[in-house]
N, C-alpha and C positions, 0 to 999 in steps of 0.2 A: 506493500501498502505505498503509495507516494505518502515524502515525508514534507509536513508540513509548512513545517519554517522553509525550507529550500517552496515548496508552491511559494510562500508569500511571500518571500524576497524574489523571487521572478514572475512578480505581478503589478504590468508596466501599468495599473491605474491607482499607487497602495498610496503616492500623493497624493488623497483623490480626498482618499480618510481624515484627514489633516480640517481636510474646508467643511467637516458636519460639526454639529453638535449633538455629536454621540449621549443619549441621559447618563447618567454616573453608574458604575457599579451595575451594567446592562448592557447585554451581548442584544443590539436590538435585528430580529432579523423577521420582519413584521410590513415592509415595504410594495411590498401590493396591496394594500389597503392606504397607507401613509405612508408617504416617504419624508423620512427625515429634513428637519432646517437647513438649510448650507449657509457660510458664509455672505455666500456673493448672492442669494435672496433675501435674508437679513440687508443687506447693504442698498441694496435696489428698492425695499417696501420703505426704507429709513430716508431715502432718497428720495422718494414720491409722497411722505411725509411730510419731509422738510423742505417741498415743493409749497405746500397744501398751506407751511403755517409759515412760510416768508413768500411767499406773493399767491395766496389767496387764487379765484379764479384764472388770474395769472399765468397756474401750471399746466395751461392749458395750450402756450403756446409757449417757453421756457425754452430758449434754441439748446436751451444743454439740452435735455428728454423732457420732452411734449406732451405730455397726456395726448395732445388727439389722436397722434398714429401710433402711439403704445398697442392697439390693439393690433395694426398691420406693420408691426414693428416686432410682435409675436408668432405673426403668422409668418409671415420671412423666415424667420427663428428654425418654427419648429417645422415647413414644409418636408429638410430632406427626412428628417425621421419616418419617414411618409412616405420618402416618393413621390411627391410634390411636388406641382409650383406654386409657389407662393400668393396667387388670385385665386387659389383652388382650397385657400383653405384660410377659416373663418373662426377667429380666437372669440369667445362669444359665448352669454348663457351656462347655463349645466347640461349635463347631459343628457338627462333627459327631455328637458327642454328640448336640445336643440333636437332629438331623435323628433321628437312633436314635429319640432318647424323642418323639419326634413320631411317629413311624411307630408304635411300639408302643401307641401311645395312641388316632391312628384306622384304620389296616391294618386290617381283617377279614378274612385268609383264609380265614377260615369261607364265606363266598359267595361261593357254586358257581359262579355264572356271572362271574365279577368277580374274578383272580384276579391281574391283569395289573399293576403298577407302568413307566411310561413315564419317565422320565429320557432323557437324547442325551450323544451322540458330545464332542459338545466342552468340555460343561462341568466342571469341580475333578474332578478325580479321585478326589480324599477322599468327595462325597459317591456315584458309585459302588461306588466300594469296600463304601459307609455300604448302598445298597442290594443291593448281593448280600448282602453275608452279613449284612443283615435275614433277606432272602430263602429267605434256607438259616435260619438260627436258627427260625424261621415253620411250616420244614418241606417247602418249598418251594426250585422247583431255578430262579437263573439260567438258567437255558439257555433257561429253557422260561416264566417268570414272569420277567422284567424285558424286556420295547421299550426301546432307547438310536433317538432320530430321530437319522437318520445326517446329514452334513451335504454338501449337494452340491460343494461345492470346499474342506472343511474348515478355512473360517474365516465363516461367519456362515448361519446357521436360516433358514430360510425358514419360513414365515405355510403355508404350504401344507402341508408336508413335515410340522411338528407336529396340522397338527388331521388329518391322515390317523390317526396316528398315534394318536388319540384315540376308538377302536371300544367296541365294549357290550361287549369283553371285559375294559376296564377300570375297577382302583376309583382308583389315587390316581395326578396325573400330577406329578416333582420337578424342576422348568426355574431357571434360573438367570436373573433377573432382565438382569447381563449380563454380559454370556462372556464374561473370563476375561480369554482371547489375543487378539479382534479389535475387543472393545469394545463393541459391538452392544449395544443395549437392546433387548430387547425389552417385544411391547405386551403389556403385563403383564392391563392390565382387558379387551380385547381376547377375550385368554389365557384366563380366566379365566371368563368369562362363555359360551364356544364347551364353557369345560371341563362346565361345571356344566349346561347344557345337553343335552350326554349324558350327564348324571348320575354325574360322574369329581370328585372330590378334586381342590382343583390346590392345592400347595406348593410356594411360591417361597424360590431361597438370594438374598439380599443380599448377601451380604459384599462383591462392587466393587460396590455404589450406594447399599447405606443411607450418611450421612453429603455424595454428592454429586449424588445424584438423589430430589426429593420421591418419597413412594407417598400412595397413599389407598389400602388395604387393607380397610376398611374399605367404604369406596365401592365398590371393586369387587367388594365380600362374597367374598375371598379366602379358602380355611379356615383355608390353616396358612402361619409361613417361615415363616425362621433367617437368621445372621450371625455374623462373629466384627465387632471390635470397635474391631481395632487399625490398618485400614488408610487411609478417607479420617474415621473416627469420633479418632481418632490416642490409643486409649490407652491403647498399649504393648504388650509383643511378645508373645504368647499373652495378651492381653487373654481377659478376661470373656467371655462372648457371650454371645445372644438371642435369643427366643426368640417370635415370635405365635400362637396362637393366636384364629379366629373364639368372639367371642359366645355362638356357635349352638351353639360342642360345647363350649361349659362343662357342668360336670354329670360326663363322662366321667371313670370310674376313666383317673387315669394309668397306661396301660402301663411307668414303669420308677416306685415306686416309696419316697419315703424320707424320710426325719426333717422335715427343710425341706418339704417340701410340706405336712406338717399346718400346717390352723389355726392360728390365732395364737394366738389364746388356750388352744389345747387342746395345741400341738408339745411343753412343758419336762411335760405328764403324760406320756409319752410311753407314751399307747392298746395297744395289743394289738392292733389293726383303726384301720388307716388312716383317719386324716378327713381326708381334704383341704379345701386351706386354697382358699378362691373364686377364681374365675377364673383363667388363663393357671400363678396362683401356683401351682397343685398340680404342673406339670409339677417345680417342685424337686427335686430328689436329700440332696445334702451341702447342707451350711454353705455357705457365699454366701462365697465364696476374694477376704478385705478389701482386699488390697495389690494383691489386680489389679484390683477391683471400685475404688479410691480414684482415679487416674488416666482415669480414663471420667467422675466427675463433671467433674471440673475441666474438661478437654476440653467438655462439653456445656454446660457454665457460659460457654465463652467460644463457642461455635455461637448459645449464643440471645442472646448480647451487638452478635454480630455482625446479625446479623437475624433467624436460622431457615433456616430448609435453602431460605427460596425464595431468600434472597440468594447462598447458593452453588453453588444453581444458577444460580443467573444468571453469575456467573462463571467457575466452569467453562465453561460455555458459552462463554464470553467466550474465553479462556486456547485452548481447547481449536476452536473457530474461526478463532484464530490460529495455531493452528498446526499447523492443513489447508493454509493457507495462503501461510506459509513449503513447507512440506515440497513440497506440491504446485508453487511457484518454484523454490525451492535443489536437492531433493531427487528428485522423479523422474522430472527432465533424465537425474540419474544414476544412475538404474535403480533406487530407489527405489520402492515400489507402496504407496500406503495402503490396509489396505488396512481400518481402520474409517468408519461410513457413514460421509459427511457433516450428513444429517440430524439437526435437532436431534431429533428423534423418533428417533430413532436409533439413536444414542450416547450412554454410560457418560462417566465421565467420563477421557478417555486416550486418546491416537492411538496406533495401532498398524502401523508399518509393517512391509513387508516390503524384505526383502534378501537376498540366496545367501549376503553374509557379514557377518550378523549377529549371530553371536555375533561373532568378532574383531570387528568394530566396536565393538560391546557396547564390549567391552573398552579397543580404543583411547579410545574416547568418558569412558570415565571414567578413565583416563594422562590424559586430555584434561581433567576434573579437572567430569565436569557424570553425577552418576545415572542411569541411568535402568533399565531390566530387560532381558531375555532369556526367552522364549518356543523351545521349540524351534518348529519346525525351521530357522523363517526368521524371526522377529517381534521385534521391540523395541516394547515398550512407555514412550510418555513419558505419564507422567502427575501436569502443573502440581495442584496444592496451592490450589483460592479463596484458604485463608484466610494460606497463606504465601509459591507464584509467584507471579510478576510479568511482563510481559509481556518484559519484558528476559529474564527465565532460561531463557525460552522465544526469542526472538531466537540471546540469545546459543549454546544449545541449538542450535540448528540450522547454525550460522554454522562451529563444532564439529567436531556432524558431516559437516557437509559437505565441512569440512578434511582432517580426516582417512583420510573416500576418498580426497578428490584428490592427499593426499597420499603417500596407501599404507601409510598412518601401522597399518593394523591387521596386514597384512602381516610383521607379527616376531609376531605372535601365534600359536597354534598351534589348531586344531577343537579344535569343543568337545568339553570328555573328558567321559566316559557321566551323570557328574551337575553339576547346576550349582547354587547353588543359591538 
């Protein structure tokens, strides 16, 4: 088995660890839920607050860092992470609202022969809620117009099941690039090609992949995508989200029109008729959330300095491979099951481990100084972030989890409550 110290010495991203505020006395392996604060993100936020303090409304036009174009700057810096052009990216809103906006813009329920939207049973529930409510708003019944792809084992989506759902009555498919529970990475390019061969629009939720998995949305021909920026992109709790609109859909009237989606040279003229901005920027609705946007700029600056998404992906794969090896050797013999696919082309940035006592073990592990994530009914998610986690972090986390089970430390904790944060 590889030497931990040697692996950390050879890590090309090791120097970026000191850029982050690591929780004292803890090993933090929950970057797929909430990324940690970096000094760059904090400095960017502090700068925006200082502009507010000293300039007031003039912060919008401050030559040093104008709020007016902050969302455009973020879009330009985000675009390389997903393989898009800057004008196809809009940094705005939040994940669920952005999904609603994209559906309102692209879904056409008047298409008599294609009124079905396809989702899946394993995606983050908010996406399913959005699909259901959007169908109701468009006068359709989710019971007949929403088709959810089943999972045969409750953990993984199979390609043939996804393709079987893409029948002639489907207009739009919305899928997660990475399943938030198992960490399975879907084949975005293949599924996009298959969807379009069947005449479907296809959109991707990148919330659990952006910032740790490279995407080539333009090359794949993806119709739309949406995501949050507070997980692997470390932009802070509730950070502004983002969306992608392929340029072949440019010129469509935004389904939800708002004043910030007006072309910039006419925005403050307040025309009575909406005059959409060019490209994906037309899907802006309200004024950008400056204090939620600012940390993202600092985070993206750090990612670019680290070598971009390819460098992050290489280190993420190395870390998750290490976790998989250690888990197989130390945890599987004790009753754990590795749920995440092992192949580099089939896993995102996390490793999911199943155990009947997963909830109580996650509580015992936190008490032992390791922060991981639990998802019902039995999954513990270990998510090493390539910019601030080390191989030593991962090795120690596995060792402490093993000790928690061997010493039965979890038995003092009660069963999972009805609500788990």
